[in-house]
C-alpha positions in Angstrom: 37.6 19.8 -22.3 34.1 18.9 -21.5 32.4 19.4 -18.2 30.5 16.8 -16.2 27.5 15.3 -17.8 24.2 16.9 -16.7 21.7 14.6 -15.1 18.3 14.4 -16.8 15.5 16.6 -15.4 13.3 14.9 -12.9 10.2 13.1 -14.3 7.1 15.3 -14.2 4.7 14.4 -11.4 1.5 12.9 -12.5 -1.6 14.3 -10.6 -3.2 10.8 -10.6 -0.2 9.4 -8.8 -0.8 11.5 -5.7 -4.5 12.3 -5.9 -7.5 10.2 -6.7 -10.6 12.1 -7.9 -13.8 10.4 -7.0 -16.9 11.5 -8.8 -19.7 12.9 -6.6 -22.5 12.0 -8.9 -22.4 8.2 -8.6 -25.5 6.3 -7.9 -25.4 4.1 -4.7 -25.2 1.1 -7.1 -22.1 2.5 -8.8 -20.5 3.3 -5.5 -21.2 -0.2 -4.3 -19.7 -1.7 -7.5 -16.5 0.3 -6.9 -16.3 -0.9 -3.3 -16.8 -4.5 -4.4 -14.1 -4.1 -7.1 -11.7 -2.8 -4.5 -12.6 -5.7 -2.1 -11.9 -8.2 -5.0 -8.6 -6.5 -5.8 -7.5 -6.5 -2.2 -8.3 -10.2 -2.0 -6.4 -11.0 -5.2 -3.3 -9.0 -4.1 -3.4 -10.6 -0.6 -3.7 -14.1 -2.1 -0.5 -13.5 -4.1 1.5 -11.3 -1.7 0.2 -11.8 1.9 3.5 -13.3 3.2 5.7 -10.8 1.5 3.6 -7.9 2.8 3.6 -9.3 6.4 7.4 -9.7 6.2 7.8 -6.1 4.9 5.6 -4.7 7.6 7.6 -6.6 10.3 10.8 -5.3 8.8 9.6 -1.7 8.7 8.3 -1.9 12.3 11.8 -3.0 13.5 12.9 -5.1 16.3 11.0 -3.2 19.0 7.8 -5.0 18.3 9.6 -8.3 17.9 10.6 -8.1 21.5 6.9 -7.3 22.4 5.8 -10.4 20.5 8.4 -12.6 22.2 7.0 -11.3 25.6 3.6 -12.5 24.6 2.1 -9.4 23.0 -0.4 -9.5 20.2 0.7 -9.5 16.6 -0.7 -6.3 15.1 -0.3 -7.7 11.6 -2.8 -10.5 12.3 -5.4 -7.8 13.0 -5.0 -6.1 9.7 -6.9 -6.8 6.5 -5.3 -6.1 3.2 
């Protein structure tokens, strides 16, 4: 009789998945180029997923803030940039 099947070992954690190493020797021009790239990436993602992101944030925040909005409170999502 065989025993229960063993589950596979967990996948190894990749250091880049939890830490981002940023070089400290960039020129100001290189640093600006990276910031501009990130801005462009943010805009591209937002243009594709803005509504889904807003829906997810509302869902994660729960109904407590929905009651605040119904009472005339500000929508915190409108103040965010992606």
